[in-house]
C-alpha atoms as one frame of an Amber mdcrd trajectory, in Angstrom:
protein
   0.147  -0.031   0.063   1.377   2.914  -1.190   0.738   6.708   0.098  -0.479
   9.770  -1.618   1.917  12.202  -2.289   2.471  16.039  -1.562   1.173  16.847
  -4.722  -1.676  14.654  -4.912  -2.672  16.186  -1.941  -2.125  19.492  -2.750
  -4.376  19.604  -5.764  -7.422  16.913  -5.278 -10.734  18.281  -5.100 -12.515
  18.533  -1.783 -15.518  15.955  -0.544 -18.700  17.228  -1.636 -20.406  15.549
   1.712 -17.742  18.702   4.026 -18.334  21.575   0.965 -19.806  24.381   2.710
 -20.352  26.544   5.393 -22.593  25.447   9.010 -23.401  28.527  10.947 -23.290
  26.766  14.911 -25.958  29.341  15.838 -28.548  28.274  13.493 -31.483  25.877
  14.272 -33.733  23.794  12.644 -37.436  24.139  14.920 -38.871  21.625  12.362
 -36.554  18.904  13.341 -36.239  19.390  17.115 -40.038  19.654  17.452 -42.699
  17.462  16.306 -45.954  18.773  16.685 -49.193  15.870  16.790 -52.663  17.167
  16.576 -51.878  20.506  17.710 -50.356  23.805  16.664 -47.777  25.485  18.277
 -47.017  29.133  17.543 -43.543  30.037  16.269 -42.681  31.473  19.697 -43.642
  27.877  21.627 -41.557  25.689  18.835 -38.624  28.305  18.928 -38.426  27.619
  22.754 -39.121  24.141  23.023 -36.321  23.549  20.439 -34.139  24.533  23.215
 -34.825  20.948  24.780 -36.911  19.730  28.133 -33.196  20.198  30.187 -32.897
  23.809  29.488 -33.007  26.392  31.887 -34.137  29.756  31.575 -32.418  32.480
  33.244 -34.322  33.587  36.170 -34.819  37.388  36.374 -34.524  37.701  40.147
 -33.531  35.338  42.815 -35.466  35.640  46.206 -33.866  35.094  49.477 -36.611
  33.272  51.280 -36.910  30.890  48.159 -32.786  30.302  48.317 -32.656  29.957
  52.185 -35.765  27.228  51.941 -33.468  25.421  48.937 -30.253  25.569  51.346
 -32.445  24.202  53.932 -33.684  21.091  51.646 -30.907  20.234  50.016 -29.036
  20.290  53.967 -31.995  18.241  55.117 -31.312  15.312  52.400 -27.359  15.735
  52.879 -28.307  14.218  56.756 -30.392  12.187  55.926 -28.378  10.523  53.637
 -26.087  10.331  56.687 -28.396   9.226  59.138 -29.339   6.440  57.654 -26.114
   5.067  55.072 -26.293   2.071  57.667 -29.584   0.963  56.912 -29.267   0.657
  53.079 -29.010  -2.908  52.654 -31.978  -3.476  55.254 -34.081  -1.002  53.591
 -33.303  -2.731  50.210 -34.676  -6.388  51.544 -38.228  -5.014  53.037 -39.193
  -3.313  49.609 -42.126  -5.210  49.739 -43.577  -3.856  52.994 -43.270  -0.299
  52.200 -46.420   1.619  51.898 -45.766   4.176  48.988 -48.875   6.071  49.431
 -48.003   7.366  53.315 -47.520  10.884  53.399 -43.773  12.262  53.172 -42.269
  13.039  56.308 -40.813  16.542  57.428 -38.383  14.515  60.380 -34.781  16.077
  60.507 -32.016  13.817  61.805 -29.982  15.672  64.789 -27.609  17.817  63.859
 -23.829  17.264  64.909 -23.525  13.524  63.872 -21.017  14.002  61.395 -18.689
  17.304  61.758 -17.190  16.928  58.217 -20.573  17.263  56.883 -21.444  20.061
  59.035 -18.417  22.050  58.197 -19.182  21.057  54.556 -22.815  22.494  54.875
 -21.809  25.874  56.845 -19.599  26.566  54.290 -22.110  25.976  51.448 -24.431
  28.428  53.437 -21.312  30.888  53.861 -20.349  30.420  50.384 -24.258  31.489
  49.227 -24.835  33.727  51.434 -21.839  36.217  50.535 -22.350  35.337  47.006
 -23.115  38.555  44.823 -24.310  38.369  41.796 -22.940  40.048  38.658 -24.211
  42.902  36.900 -24.947  40.957  33.861 -28.781  41.833  32.717 -28.714  39.971
  29.747 -31.558  37.092  29.534 -30.692  33.711  27.843 -34.626  33.759  26.241
 -36.268  36.280  23.756 -39.028  38.182  24.569 -41.375  35.880  22.129 -39.863
  32.994  24.310 -40.380  34.292  27.447 -44.166  34.932  26.135 -44.121  31.320
  25.322 -43.607  30.213  28.376 -46.635  31.640  29.673 -48.893  30.554  27.444
 -47.797  26.999  27.512 -48.393  27.167  31.007 -51.964  27.908  30.556 -52.449
  25.400  28.169 -54.152  21.988  29.218 -54.844  20.698  25.367 -51.413  19.503
  24.940 -49.035  17.107  26.350 -45.087  17.944  26.088 -42.846  14.750  26.421
 -39.296  13.532  25.001 -39.166  11.326  21.603 -38.613   7.852  22.232 -35.461
   8.008  19.605 -33.037  11.222  18.851 -33.300  14.242  20.917 -36.526  15.797
  19.816 -39.266  17.218  21.664 -43.039  16.072  21.166 -45.964  18.265  22.002
 -49.202  16.001  21.128 -52.635  16.834  21.599 -54.319  15.379  25.003 -57.265
  13.280  24.133 -55.293  11.589  21.127 -52.879  11.206  23.452 -55.032   9.281
  25.875 -57.461   7.140  23.070 -53.351   5.964  21.749 -52.252   4.846  25.212
 -55.602   2.795  25.821 -55.006   1.703  22.241 -51.840   0.214  23.084 -52.477
  -1.188  25.890 -55.962  -2.478  25.045 -53.370  -4.678  21.952 -52.856  -8.302
  22.991 -49.733  -8.080  21.063 -48.126  -5.629  23.436 -50.150  -6.165  26.633
 -52.117  -9.158  28.081 -55.043  -8.326  30.961 -53.996 -11.280  34.124 -56.658
 -13.334  35.272 -55.105 -12.832  38.793 -53.064 -10.531  40.663 -49.180 -11.942
  40.331 -47.349 -13.032  43.715 -45.633  -9.659  45.470 -42.189 -11.196  44.755
 -42.910 -10.878  40.786 -44.135  -7.603  41.350 -40.932  -6.529  43.452 -38.721
  -7.948  41.141 -40.177  -6.607  37.865 -42.022  -3.500  38.801 -42.150  -2.483
  34.886 -43.127  -5.367  33.909 -46.569  -5.269  35.358 -49.344  -2.095  34.774
């Protein structure tokens, strides 16, 4: 096998597959947003084309809400530390757990783990001493901000990620319910059981039984 010479490399024609310019800021909303039995405005399409994981920049941060978020995060860390040794025993008794019991508001005792308390205290001090930058630029346009308010008021559609690819699907809610029932009633996809399966099977394969 011989390698091409330098002259050949200099005068060969570029492959047509890569000829042309590409603008990284250019996006095709028709490919990233799919409408099924519903209509979206241009602002709603542009907003959904950013993806369901896109985080809009908050216009203002409330000190009270920020304090509640820090307190909630600290509670989660303390709970994980408190029940760290009992994780193995709880997984064996998953069948006896009542999934419909109200959430507990119990807080673990503090100062059980000095390292954890030091970490929580450092985070609280960093957040309290943080001075936001004077940058007032928004990562959404005015049209997209209006689209957020309109989508919150719409109860005729449901928005879901596509099964394949990175597209976002907007579907009429009635069509979504009818299609779900059609899939459930299709014997090729699901089969109705004559009796309730044993608890062991439901715990082992929770996604297999509806």
